[in-house]
PyMOL Python script that loads the backbone (N, CA, C, O; Angstrom):
from pymol import cmd

cmd.read_pdbstr("""\
ATOM      1  N   UNK A   1       0.818  -1.150   0.042  1.00  0.00           N
ATOM      2  CA  UNK A   1       0.081   0.022   0.077  1.00  0.00           C
ATOM      3  C   UNK A   1       0.890   1.292  -0.079  1.00  0.00           C
ATOM      4  O   UNK A   1       1.906   1.380   0.610  1.00  0.00           O
ATOM      5  N   UNK A   2       0.609   2.189  -0.811  1.00  0.00           N
ATOM      6  CA  UNK A   2       1.419   3.451  -0.909  1.00  0.00           C
ATOM      7  C   UNK A   2       0.653   4.510  -0.343  1.00  0.00           C
ATOM      8  O   UNK A   2      -0.516   4.350   0.006  1.00  0.00           O
ATOM      9  N   UNK A   3       1.277   5.600  -0.238  1.00  0.00           N
ATOM     10  CA  UNK A   3       0.700   6.975   0.374  1.00  0.00           C
ATOM     11  C   UNK A   3       0.837   8.049  -0.405  1.00  0.00           C
ATOM     12  O   UNK A   3       1.904   8.085  -1.018  1.00  0.00           O
ATOM     13  N   UNK A   4       0.063   8.977  -0.587  1.00  0.00           N
ATOM     14  CA  UNK A   4       0.130  10.206  -1.252  1.00  0.00           C
ATOM     15  C   UNK A   4      -0.937  11.294  -0.809  1.00  0.00           C
ATOM     16  O   UNK A   4      -1.594  11.219   0.228  1.00  0.00           O
ATOM     17  N   UNK A   5      -1.010  12.243  -1.676  1.00  0.00           N
ATOM     18  CA  UNK A   5      -1.908  13.409  -1.294  1.00  0.00           C
ATOM     19  C   UNK A   5      -2.701  13.756  -2.485  1.00  0.00           C
ATOM     20  O   UNK A   5      -2.251  13.789  -3.630  1.00  0.00           O
ATOM     21  N   UNK A   6      -3.950  14.021  -2.127  1.00  0.00           N
ATOM     22  CA  UNK A   6      -4.929  14.390  -3.205  1.00  0.00           C
ATOM     23  C   UNK A   6      -4.518  15.769  -3.832  1.00  0.00           C
ATOM     24  O   UNK A   6      -4.473  16.792  -3.149  1.00  0.00           O
ATOM     25  N   UNK A   7      -4.221  15.740  -5.167  1.00  0.00           N
ATOM     26  CA  UNK A   7      -3.801  16.765  -5.786  1.00  0.00           C
ATOM     27  C   UNK A   7      -4.970  17.575  -6.312  1.00  0.00           C
ATOM     28  O   UNK A   7      -4.993  18.790  -6.118  1.00  0.00           O
ATOM     29  N   UNK A   8      -5.880  16.997  -6.926  1.00  0.00           N
ATOM     30  CA  UNK A   8      -7.017  17.646  -7.591  1.00  0.00           C
ATOM     31  C   UNK A   8      -8.318  16.656  -7.574  1.00  0.00           C
ATOM     32  O   UNK A   8      -8.244  15.430  -7.651  1.00  0.00           O
ATOM     33  N   UNK A   9      -9.451  17.370  -7.464  1.00  0.00           N
ATOM     34  CA  UNK A   9     -10.594  16.565  -7.441  1.00  0.00           C
ATOM     35  C   UNK A   9     -11.691  17.261  -8.542  1.00  0.00           C
ATOM     36  O   UNK A   9     -11.746  18.487  -8.630  1.00  0.00           O
ATOM     37  N   UNK A  10     -12.398  16.547  -9.220  1.00  0.00           N
ATOM     38  CA  UNK A  10     -13.392  17.200 -10.226  1.00  0.00           C
ATOM     39  C   UNK A  10     -14.913  16.953  -9.817  1.00  0.00           C
ATOM     40  O   UNK A  10     -15.181  16.140  -8.932  1.00  0.00           O
ATOM     41  N   UNK A  11     -15.805  17.604 -10.419  1.00  0.00           N
ATOM     42  CA  UNK A  11     -17.199  17.368  -9.984  1.00  0.00           C
ATOM     43  C   UNK A  11     -17.643  16.221 -10.826  1.00  0.00           C
ATOM     44  O   UNK A  11     -18.785  15.814 -10.616  1.00  0.00           O
ATOM     45  N   UNK A  12     -16.935  15.637 -11.739  1.00  0.00           N
ATOM     46  CA  UNK A  12     -17.286  14.474 -12.551  1.00  0.00           C
ATOM     47  C   UNK A  12     -17.071  13.224 -11.846  1.00  0.00           C
ATOM     48  O   UNK A  12     -17.575  12.177 -12.251  1.00  0.00           O
ATOM     49  N   UNK A  13     -16.294  13.292 -10.736  1.00  0.00           N
ATOM     50  CA  UNK A  13     -16.163  11.996  -9.754  1.00  0.00           C
ATOM     51  C   UNK A  13     -14.911  11.390 -10.143  1.00  0.00           C
ATOM     52  O   UNK A  13     -14.835  10.162 -10.173  1.00  0.00           O
ATOM     53  N   UNK A  14     -13.827  12.183 -10.473  1.00  0.00           N
ATOM     54  CA  UNK A  14     -12.464  11.607 -10.509  1.00  0.00           C
ATOM     55  C   UNK A  14     -11.578  12.628  -9.899  1.00  0.00           C
ATOM     56  O   UNK A  14     -11.962  13.757  -9.593  1.00  0.00           O
ATOM     57  N   UNK A  15     -10.320  12.158  -9.729  1.00  0.00           N
ATOM     58  CA  UNK A  15      -9.165  13.042  -9.114  1.00  0.00           C
ATOM     59  C   UNK A  15      -7.913  12.456  -9.400  1.00  0.00           C
ATOM     60  O   UNK A  15      -7.823  11.479 -10.142  1.00  0.00           O
ATOM     61  N   UNK A  16      -6.809  13.062  -8.787  1.00  0.00           N
ATOM     62  CA  UNK A  16      -5.582  12.745  -9.151  1.00  0.00           C
ATOM     63  C   UNK A  16      -4.761  12.867  -7.665  1.00  0.00           C
ATOM     64  O   UNK A  16      -5.070  13.724  -6.838  1.00  0.00           O
ATOM     65  N   UNK A  17      -3.700  11.909  -7.455  1.00  0.00           N
ATOM     66  CA  UNK A  17      -3.139  11.655  -6.262  1.00  0.00           C
ATOM     67  C   UNK A  17      -1.679  11.927  -6.616  1.00  0.00           C
ATOM     68  O   UNK A  17      -1.159  11.343  -7.567  1.00  0.00           O
ATOM     69  N   UNK A  18      -1.051  12.751  -5.911  1.00  0.00           N
ATOM     70  CA  UNK A  18       0.448  13.057  -5.991  1.00  0.00           C
ATOM     71  C   UNK A  18       1.124  12.168  -5.081  1.00  0.00           C
ATOM     72  O   UNK A  18       0.848  12.241  -3.884  1.00  0.00           O
ATOM     73  N   UNK A  19       2.139  11.173  -5.577  1.00  0.00           N
ATOM     74  CA  UNK A  19       2.817  10.363  -4.943  1.00  0.00           C
ATOM     75  C   UNK A  19       4.184  10.835  -4.301  1.00  0.00           C
ATOM     76  O   UNK A  19       4.922  10.111  -3.632  1.00  0.00           O
ATOM     77  N   UNK A  20       4.375  11.988  -4.571  1.00  0.00           N
ATOM     78  CA  UNK A  20       5.700  12.675  -4.140  1.00  0.00           C
ATOM     79  C   UNK A  20       6.808  12.511  -4.863  1.00  0.00           C
ATOM     80  O   UNK A  20       7.818  13.148  -4.565  1.00  0.00           O
ATOM     81  N   UNK A  21       6.793  11.518  -6.063  1.00  0.00           N
ATOM     82  CA  UNK A  21       7.967  11.428  -6.854  1.00  0.00           C
ATOM     83  C   UNK A  21       7.745  11.993  -8.271  1.00  0.00           C
ATOM     84  O   UNK A  21       8.487  11.676  -9.200  1.00  0.00           O
ATOM     85  N   UNK A  22       6.684  12.855  -8.416  1.00  0.00           N
ATOM     86  CA  UNK A  22       6.389  13.622  -9.513  1.00  0.00           C
ATOM     87  C   UNK A  22       5.391  12.854 -10.561  1.00  0.00           C
ATOM     88  O   UNK A  22       5.041  13.275 -11.663  1.00  0.00           O
ATOM     89  N   UNK A  23       5.036  11.664  -9.959  1.00  0.00           N
ATOM     90  CA  UNK A  23       4.038  11.071 -10.808  1.00  0.00           C
ATOM     91  C   UNK A  23       2.493  11.273 -10.272  1.00  0.00           C
ATOM     92  O   UNK A  23       2.181  10.951  -9.125  1.00  0.00           O
ATOM     93  N   UNK A  24       1.704  11.746 -11.060  1.00  0.00           N
ATOM     94  CA  UNK A  24       0.172  11.749 -10.665  1.00  0.00           C
ATOM     95  C   UNK A  24      -0.551  10.560 -11.002  1.00  0.00           C
ATOM     96  O   UNK A  24      -0.402  10.067 -12.120  1.00  0.00           O
ATOM     97  N   UNK A  25      -1.398   9.995 -10.069  1.00  0.00           N
ATOM     98  CA  UNK A  25      -2.162   8.799 -10.332  1.00  0.00           C
ATOM     99  C   UNK A  25      -3.676   9.192 -10.435  1.00  0.00           C
ATOM    100  O   UNK A  25      -4.174   9.887  -9.550  1.00  0.00           O
ATOM    101  N   UNK A  26      -4.381   8.776 -11.456  1.00  0.00           N
ATOM    102  CA  UNK A  26      -5.827   9.118 -11.592  1.00  0.00           C
ATOM    103  C   UNK A  26      -6.322   7.987 -10.797  1.00  0.00           C
ATOM    104  O   UNK A  26      -5.834   6.867 -10.650  1.00  0.00           O
ATOM    105  N   UNK A  27      -7.671   8.645 -10.191  1.00  0.00           N
ATOM    106  CA  UNK A  27      -8.577   7.706  -9.630  1.00  0.00           C
ATOM    107  C   UNK A  27     -10.020   8.013  -9.923  1.00  0.00           C
ATOM    108  O   UNK A  27     -10.330   9.190 -10.109  1.00  0.00           O
ATOM    109  N   UNK A  28     -10.929   7.071  -9.983  1.00  0.00           N
ATOM    110  CA  UNK A  28     -12.237   7.322 -10.066  1.00  0.00           C
ATOM    111  C   UNK A  28     -12.984   7.128  -8.718  1.00  0.00           C
ATOM    112  O   UNK A  28     -12.390   6.449  -7.881  1.00  0.00           O
ATOM    113  N   UNK A  29     -14.207   7.630  -8.389  1.00  0.00           N
ATOM    114  CA  UNK A  29     -14.875   7.745  -7.275  1.00  0.00           C
ATOM    115  C   UNK A  29     -15.282   6.275  -6.820  1.00  0.00           C
ATOM    116  O   UNK A  29     -15.528   6.013  -5.642  1.00  0.00           O
ATOM    117  N   UNK A  30     -15.332   5.373  -7.807  1.00  0.00           N
ATOM    118  CA  UNK A  30     -15.522   4.104  -7.514  1.00  0.00           C
ATOM    119  C   UNK A  30     -14.318   3.226  -6.824  1.00  0.00           C
ATOM    120  O   UNK A  30     -14.389   2.073  -6.396  1.00  0.00           O
ATOM    121  N   UNK A  31     -13.382   3.965  -6.840  1.00  0.00           N
ATOM    122  CA  UNK A  31     -11.914   3.368  -6.090  1.00  0.00           C
ATOM    123  C   UNK A  31     -11.754   3.773  -4.715  1.00  0.00           C
ATOM    124  O   UNK A  31     -10.838   3.379  -3.992  1.00  0.00           O
ATOM    125  N   UNK A  32     -12.797   4.681  -4.326  1.00  0.00           N
ATOM    126  CA  UNK A  32     -12.687   5.188  -2.862  1.00  0.00           C
ATOM    127  C   UNK A  32     -13.350   4.249  -1.886  1.00  0.00           C
ATOM    128  O   UNK A  32     -14.462   3.776  -2.121  1.00  0.00           O
ATOM    129  N   UNK A  33     -12.671   3.980  -0.795  1.00  0.00           N
ATOM    130  CA  UNK A  33     -13.185   2.899   0.282  1.00  0.00           C
ATOM    131  C   UNK A  33     -13.282   3.692   1.634  1.00  0.00           C
ATOM    132  O   UNK A  33     -12.418   4.506   1.961  1.00  0.00           O
ATOM    133  N   UNK A  34     -14.228   3.448   2.290  1.00  0.00           N
ATOM    134  CA  UNK A  34     -14.494   3.827   3.649  1.00  0.00           C
ATOM    135  C   UNK A  34     -14.804   5.209   3.782  1.00  0.00           C
ATOM    136  O   UNK A  34     -14.799   5.618   4.944  1.00  0.00           O
ATOM    137  N   UNK A  35     -15.087   6.080   2.842  1.00  0.00           N
ATOM    138  CA  UNK A  35     -15.503   7.354   2.821  1.00  0.00           C
ATOM    139  C   UNK A  35     -16.192   7.717   1.519  1.00  0.00           C
ATOM    140  O   UNK A  35     -15.894   7.107   0.492  1.00  0.00           O
ATOM    141  N   UNK A  36     -17.041   8.622   1.516  1.00  0.00           N
ATOM    142  CA  UNK A  36     -17.665   9.059   0.196  1.00  0.00           C
ATOM    143  C   UNK A  36     -16.761   9.896  -0.519  1.00  0.00           C
ATOM    144  O   UNK A  36     -15.969  10.598   0.108  1.00  0.00           O
ATOM    145  N   UNK A  37     -16.797   9.898  -1.917  1.00  0.00           N
ATOM    146  CA  UNK A  37     -15.829  10.788  -2.660  1.00  0.00           C
ATOM    147  C   UNK A  37     -16.085  12.143  -2.394  1.00  0.00           C
ATOM    148  O   UNK A  37     -15.147  12.941  -2.409  1.00  0.00           O
ATOM    149  N   UNK A  38     -17.373  12.551  -2.122  1.00  0.00           N
ATOM    150  CA  UNK A  38     -17.682  14.009  -1.761  1.00  0.00           C
ATOM    151  C   UNK A  38     -16.942  14.468  -0.470  1.00  0.00           C
ATOM    152  O   UNK A  38     -16.741  15.673  -0.313  1.00  0.00           O
ATOM    153  N   UNK A  39     -16.577  13.678   0.346  1.00  0.00           N
ATOM    154  CA  UNK A  39     -15.993  13.947   1.609  1.00  0.00           C
ATOM    155  C   UNK A  39     -14.400  14.079   1.357  1.00  0.00           C
ATOM    156  O   UNK A  39     -13.716  14.512   2.285  1.00  0.00           O
ATOM    157  N   UNK A  40     -13.918  13.799   0.397  1.00  0.00           N
ATOM    158  CA  UNK A  40     -12.396  13.960   0.211  1.00  0.00           C
ATOM    159  C   UNK A  40     -12.051  15.449  -0.174  1.00  0.00           C
ATOM    160  O   UNK A  40     -12.849  16.125  -0.822  1.00  0.00           O
ATOM    161  N   UNK A  41     -10.908  15.907   0.222  1.00  0.00           N
ATOM    162  CA  UNK A  41     -10.439  17.248   0.069  1.00  0.00           C
ATOM    163  C   UNK A  41      -9.128  17.202  -0.594  1.00  0.00           C
ATOM    164  O   UNK A  41      -8.329  16.282  -0.424  1.00  0.00           O
ATOM    165  N   UNK A  42      -8.904  18.328  -1.436  1.00  0.00           N
ATOM    166  CA  UNK A  42      -7.572  18.630  -1.928  1.00  0.00           C
ATOM    167  C   UNK A  42      -6.574  18.627  -0.865  1.00  0.00           C
ATOM    168  O   UNK A  42      -6.919  19.226   0.154  1.00  0.00           O
ATOM    169  N   UNK A  43      -5.408  18.089  -0.864  1.00  0.00           N
ATOM    170  CA  UNK A  43      -4.385  18.188   0.136  1.00  0.00           C
ATOM    171  C   UNK A  43      -4.440  17.111   1.136  1.00  0.00           C
ATOM    172  O   UNK A  43      -3.492  16.999   1.913  1.00  0.00           O
ATOM    173  N   UNK A  44      -5.502  16.254   1.211  1.00  0.00           N
ATOM    174  CA  UNK A  44      -5.760  15.229   2.160  1.00  0.00           C
ATOM    175  C   UNK A  44      -4.808  14.125   1.774  1.00  0.00           C
ATOM    176  O   UNK A  44      -4.594  13.788   0.610  1.00  0.00           O
ATOM    177  N   UNK A  45      -4.175  13.512   2.995  1.00  0.00           N
ATOM    178  CA  UNK A  45      -3.269  12.374   2.723  1.00  0.00           C
ATOM    179  C   UNK A  45      -4.180  11.060   2.619  1.00  0.00           C
ATOM    180  O   UNK A  45      -5.144  10.910   3.369  1.00  0.00           O
ATOM    181  N   UNK A  46      -3.844  10.177   1.710  1.00  0.00           N
ATOM    182  CA  UNK A  46      -4.499   8.994   1.433  1.00  0.00           C
ATOM    183  C   UNK A  46      -3.504   7.770   1.235  1.00  0.00           C
ATOM    184  O   UNK A  46      -2.295   7.900   1.040  1.00  0.00           O
ATOM    185  N   UNK A  47      -4.171   6.589   1.311  1.00  0.00           N
ATOM    186  CA  UNK A  47      -3.444   5.428   1.101  1.00  0.00           C
ATOM    187  C   UNK A  47      -4.064   4.701  -0.084  1.00  0.00           C
ATOM    188  O   UNK A  47      -5.282   4.840  -0.187  1.00  0.00           O
ATOM    189  N   UNK A  48      -3.451   3.949  -1.000  1.00  0.00           N
ATOM    190  CA  UNK A  48      -3.954   3.490  -2.236  1.00  0.00           C
ATOM    191  C   UNK A  48      -3.015   2.443  -2.609  1.00  0.00           C
ATOM    192  O   UNK A  48      -1.868   2.361  -2.168  1.00  0.00           O
ATOM    193  N   UNK A  49      -3.613   1.555  -3.538  1.00  0.00           N
ATOM    194  CA  UNK A  49      -2.810   0.483  -4.223  1.00  0.00           C
ATOM    195  C   UNK A  49      -2.749   1.017  -5.748  1.00  0.00           C
ATOM    196  O   UNK A  49      -3.728   1.439  -6.364  1.00  0.00           O
ATOM    197  N   UNK A  50      -1.511   0.932  -6.221  1.00  0.00           N
ATOM    198  CA  UNK A  50      -1.236   1.461  -7.565  1.00  0.00           C
ATOM    199  C   UNK A  50      -1.459   0.251  -8.567  1.00  0.00           C
ATOM    200  O   UNK A  50      -1.064  -0.888  -8.317  1.00  0.00           O
ATOM    201  N   UNK A  51      -2.122   0.603  -9.708  1.00  0.00           N
ATOM    202  CA  UNK A  51      -2.285  -0.263 -10.727  1.00  0.00           C
ATOM    203  C   UNK A  51      -2.100   0.592 -12.122  1.00  0.00           C
ATOM    204  O   UNK A  51      -1.941   1.813 -12.132  1.00  0.00           O
ATOM    205  N   UNK A  52      -2.146  -0.276 -13.355  1.00  0.00           N
ATOM    206  CA  UNK A  52      -2.012   0.394 -14.332  1.00  0.00           C
ATOM    207  C   UNK A  52      -3.241   0.553 -15.091  1.00  0.00           C
ATOM    208  O   UNK A  52      -3.964  -0.442 -15.146  1.00  0.00           O
ATOM    209  N   UNK A  53      -3.647   1.682 -15.729  1.00  0.00           N
ATOM    210  CA  UNK A  53      -4.871   1.834 -16.581  1.00  0.00           C
ATOM    211  C   UNK A  53      -4.550   1.998 -17.997  1.00  0.00           C
ATOM    212  O   UNK A  53      -3.382   1.844 -18.354  1.00  0.00           O
ATOM    213  N   UNK A  54      -5.560   2.327 -18.932  1.00  0.00           N
ATOM    214  CA  UNK A  54      -5.430   2.432 -20.213  1.00  0.00           C
ATOM    215  C   UNK A  54      -4.635   3.705 -20.549  1.00  0.00           C
ATOM    216  O   UNK A  54      -3.990   3.735 -21.597  1.00  0.00           O
ATOM    217  N   UNK A  55      -4.651   4.813 -19.666  1.00  0.00           N
ATOM    218  CA  UNK A  55      -3.966   5.939 -19.935  1.00  0.00           C
ATOM    219  C   UNK A  55      -2.847   6.333 -19.010  1.00  0.00           C
ATOM    220  O   UNK A  55      -2.384   7.470 -18.916  1.00  0.00           O
ATOM    221  N   UNK A  56      -2.442   5.214 -18.300  1.00  0.00           N
ATOM    222  CA  UNK A  56      -1.197   5.356 -17.423  1.00  0.00           C
ATOM    223  C   UNK A  56      -1.576   4.868 -15.951  1.00  0.00           C
ATOM    224  O   UNK A  56      -2.563   4.158 -15.760  1.00  0.00           O
ATOM    225  N   UNK A  57      -0.797   5.260 -15.001  1.00  0.00           N
ATOM    226  CA  UNK A  57      -0.922   4.728 -13.411  1.00  0.00           C
ATOM    227  C   UNK A  57      -2.183   5.227 -13.041  1.00  0.00           C
ATOM    228  O   UNK A  57      -2.623   6.265 -13.533  1.00  0.00           O
ATOM    229  N   UNK A  58      -2.882   4.469 -12.091  1.00  0.00           N
ATOM    230  CA  UNK A  58      -3.980   4.793 -11.462  1.00  0.00           C
ATOM    231  C   UNK A  58      -4.056   4.298 -10.123  1.00  0.00           C
ATOM    232  O   UNK A  58      -3.326   3.356  -9.814  1.00  0.00           O
ATOM    233  N   UNK A  59      -4.840   4.801  -9.280  1.00  0.00           N
ATOM    234  CA  UNK A  59      -5.113   4.352  -7.873  1.00  0.00           C
ATOM    235  C   UNK A  59      -6.374   3.532  -7.526  1.00  0.00           C
ATOM    236  O   UNK A  59      -7.466   3.918  -7.944  1.00  0.00           O
ATOM    237  N   UNK A  60      -6.278   2.558  -6.874  1.00  0.00           N
ATOM    238  CA  UNK A  60      -7.313   1.588  -6.493  1.00  0.00           C
ATOM    239  C   UNK A  60      -7.308   1.664  -4.994  1.00  0.00           C
ATOM    240  O   UNK A  60      -6.315   1.993  -4.344  1.00  0.00           O
ATOM    241  N   UNK A  61      -8.562   1.317  -4.442  1.00  0.00           N
ATOM    242  CA  UNK A  61      -8.625   1.074  -2.969  1.00  0.00           C
ATOM    243  C   UNK A  61      -8.237   2.393  -2.212  1.00  0.00           C
ATOM    244  O   UNK A  61      -7.604   2.299  -1.160  1.00  0.00           O
ATOM    245  N   UNK A  62      -8.588   3.586  -2.699  1.00  0.00           N
ATOM    246  CA  UNK A  62      -8.090   4.805  -2.033  1.00  0.00           C
ATOM    247  C   UNK A  62      -8.919   4.941  -0.771  1.00  0.00           C
ATOM    248  O   UNK A  62     -10.143   4.818  -0.755  1.00  0.00           O
ATOM    249  N   UNK A  63      -8.150   5.208   0.301  1.00  0.00           N
ATOM    250  CA  UNK A  63      -8.598   5.368   1.688  1.00  0.00           C
ATOM    251  C   UNK A  63      -7.897   6.620   2.429  1.00  0.00           C
ATOM    252  O   UNK A  63      -6.679   6.737   2.297  1.00  0.00           O
ATOM    253  N   UNK A  64      -8.600   7.549   3.194  1.00  0.00           N
ATOM    254  CA  UNK A  64      -8.020   8.403   3.946  1.00  0.00           C
ATOM    255  C   UNK A  64      -7.063   7.902   5.081  1.00  0.00           C
ATOM    256  O   UNK A  64      -7.317   6.855   5.676  1.00  0.00           O
ATOM    257  N   UNK A  65      -6.026   8.612   5.359  1.00  0.00           N
ATOM    258  CA  UNK A  65      -5.205   8.201   6.261  1.00  0.00           C
ATOM    259  C   UNK A  65      -5.550   9.054   7.687  1.00  0.00           C
ATOM    260  O   UNK A  65      -4.896   8.840   8.708  1.00  0.00           O
TER     261      UNK A  65
END
""", "prot")
cmd.dss("prot")
cmd.show_as("cartoon", "prot")
cmd.util.cbc("prot")
cmd.orient("prot")
């Protein structure tokens, strides 16, 4: 499990996590666990599992820390 910071959220139900190494990971609201997507905030620390998506790295099982 990796840790990062929510960099950006959109009204369309997706966002991006900064992992501290310069790579941003995409995530969809369906990947959020233990909290509603609407409760997430930019700058919030999260834990996640990294996987590959069709357009690059993405985060799964996103949980607030």
